[in-house]
Residue frames as qw, qx, qy, qz and C-alpha x, y, z in Angstrom:
[[0.366, 0.757, -0.541, -0.017, 123.13, -42.77, 2.40],
 [0.977, -0.080, -0.187, 0.061, 124.88, -46.13, 2.53],
 [0.648, -0.659, 0.239, 0.298, 128.10, -46.75, 4.48],
 [0.710, 0.126, 0.392, 0.571, 130.03, -47.36, 1.24],
 [0.254, 0.800, 0.260, 0.478, 128.94, -43.99, -0.14],
 [0.403, -0.914, 0.042, -0.008, 129.88, -42.26, 3.11],
 [0.747, -0.385, 0.321, 0.436, 133.33, -43.85, 2.97],
 [0.584, 0.429, 0.365, 0.585, 133.80, -42.75, -0.65],
 [0.016, 0.921, 0.152, 0.359, 132.83, -39.18, 0.19],
 [0.578, -0.785, 0.166, 0.145, 135.10, -39.12, 3.24],
 [0.777, -0.072, 0.348, 0.521, 137.92, -40.50, 1.12],
 [0.407, 0.688, 0.274, 0.534, 137.50, -37.74, -1.48],
 [0.250, -0.951, -0.007, -0.184, 137.55, -35.06, 1.21],
 [0.704, -0.600, 0.283, 0.254, 140.63, -36.52, 2.90],
 [0.744, 0.217, 0.339, 0.534, 142.45, -36.98, -0.45],
 [0.225, 0.850, 0.153, 0.450, 141.93, -33.34, -1.27],
 [0.407, -0.892, 0.152, -0.124, 143.20, -32.24, 2.14],
 [0.868, -0.300, 0.254, 0.304, 146.13, -34.68, 2.01],
 [0.634, 0.627, 0.082, 0.444, 147.70, -32.68, -0.84],
 [0.568, -0.209, -0.237, 0.760, 149.15, -30.46, 1.87],
 [0.010, 0.323, 0.162, 0.932, 147.25, -27.36, 0.88],
 [0.109, 0.350, 0.681, -0.635, 144.87, -26.01, 3.51],
 [0.006, 0.421, 0.695, 0.582, 141.50, -25.82, 1.74],
 [0.289, 0.001, 0.209, -0.934, 138.91, -23.13, 2.23],
 [0.477, 0.242, 0.752, -0.386, 135.43, -24.53, 2.87],
 [0.596, 0.613, 0.064, -0.515, 133.97, -23.29, -0.43],
 [0.370, 0.584, -0.668, -0.277, 136.74, -24.76, -2.56],
 [0.149, -0.170, 0.961, -0.160, 136.67, -28.03, -0.67],
 [0.559, 0.367, 0.571, -0.477, 132.89, -28.26, -1.10],
 [0.573, 0.642, -0.191, -0.473, 133.03, -27.50, -4.84],
 [0.236, 0.489, -0.826, -0.152, 135.77, -30.04, -5.50],
 [0.271, -0.019, 0.921, -0.281, 133.99, -32.73, -3.48],
 [0.579, 0.464, 0.440, -0.506, 130.55, -32.18, -4.99],
 [0.559, 0.666, -0.291, -0.399, 131.97, -32.09, -8.51],
 [0.258, -0.445, 0.853, 0.087, 133.69, -35.47, -8.03],
 [0.501, 0.153, -0.647, -0.554, 131.09, -37.11, -10.33],
 [0.095, -0.171, -0.950, 0.242, 129.43, -39.09, -7.60],
 [0.266, -0.517, -0.544, -0.605, 125.64, -38.77, -7.84],
 [0.570, -0.647, -0.498, 0.088, 125.16, -38.86, -4.10],
 [0.483, -0.184, -0.182, 0.836, 127.71, -36.10, -3.44],
 [0.025, -0.833, -0.366, -0.415, 125.61, -33.04, -2.64],
 [0.055, 0.607, -0.322, 0.725, 126.31, -29.98, -0.52],
 [0.705, -0.511, 0.131, -0.474, 124.24, -31.44, 2.33],
 [0.983, -0.097, -0.112, 0.107, 126.02, -34.79, 2.30],
 [0.547, 0.474, -0.307, 0.618, 129.38, -33.02, 2.10],
 [0.227, -0.632, 0.280, -0.687, 128.53, -30.88, 5.16],
 [0.875, -0.389, 0.032, -0.287, 127.28, -33.87, 7.13],
 [0.927, 0.076, -0.182, 0.318, 130.48, -35.81, 6.48],
 [0.382, 0.529, -0.288, 0.701, 132.81, -32.86, 7.10],
 [0.278, -0.536, 0.315, -0.732, 131.17, -31.48, 10.25],
 [0.837, -0.314, 0.078, -0.442, 129.29, -34.49, 11.59],
 [0.990, -0.063, -0.018, 0.121, 132.03, -37.07, 11.13],
 [0.719, 0.375, -0.183, 0.557, 135.50, -35.90, 10.04],
 [0.022, 0.639, -0.255, 0.725, 135.70, -32.75, 12.12],
 [0.709, -0.541, 0.075, -0.446, 133.82, -34.20, 15.11],
 [0.975, -0.197, 0.023, 0.096, 136.17, -37.22, 15.29],
 [0.406, -0.771, 0.355, 0.339, 139.44, -35.37, 14.81],
 [0.763, 0.218, 0.463, 0.394, 140.24, -36.48, 11.25],
 [0.322, 0.617, 0.210, 0.687, 140.17, -32.90, 10.01],
 [0.343, -0.561, -0.377, 0.652, 140.90, -29.69, 11.86],
 [0.191, 0.919, 0.261, 0.225, 139.88, -26.11, 11.33],
 [0.625, -0.016, -0.129, 0.770, 143.02, -23.98, 11.24],
 [0.012, 0.202, 0.128, -0.971, 141.26, -20.65, 10.88],
 [0.518, 0.442, 0.375, -0.629, 137.86, -19.37, 9.84],
 [0.762, 0.544, 0.035, -0.350, 136.78, -21.50, 6.87],
 [0.408, 0.625, -0.664, -0.040, 140.16, -23.19, 6.40],
 [0.919, -0.252, 0.230, -0.196, 140.58, -26.94, 6.99],
 [0.335, 0.584, -0.738, -0.043, 143.46, -29.41, 6.91],
 [0.892, -0.093, -0.430, -0.101, 143.92, -33.12, 7.51],
 [0.484, -0.708, 0.465, -0.219, 145.31, -34.41, 10.81],
 [0.048, 0.405, -0.913, -0.028, 147.61, -37.40, 11.40],
 [0.466, 0.156, 0.801, -0.343, 144.57, -39.35, 12.46],
 [0.631, 0.608, 0.094, -0.473, 142.92, -38.37, 9.16],
 [0.331, 0.594, -0.687, -0.257, 145.92, -39.67, 7.21],
 [0.209, -0.147, 0.955, -0.148, 145.57, -43.02, 8.97],
 [0.585, 0.421, 0.548, -0.425, 141.87, -43.16, 8.08],
 [0.520, 0.680, -0.270, -0.441, 142.69, -42.28, 4.46],
 [0.095, 0.432, -0.889, -0.119, 145.14, -45.20, 4.31],
 [0.371, 0.125, 0.877, -0.279, 142.41, -47.51, 5.56],
 [0.561, 0.594, 0.312, -0.485, 139.84, -46.17, 3.10],
 [0.348, 0.679, -0.484, -0.428, 142.22, -46.39, 0.14]]
């Protein structure tokens, strides 16, 4: 996966979370994968959510299976947009 594709996928995830609604994992995955990007698969979604966004503090897990964007994530979204 190219860096540009990773950034697009991260941007979609952060945009969904920036709406202020804590997303459950399943809904977040479905919305991201159905974003009409050919490279957006369940595996790439998981890698970006767990391996990058969650690991670097851009997204936080508020309870089991529920995620929300952090202030750091909002700053990254502004850069990606």
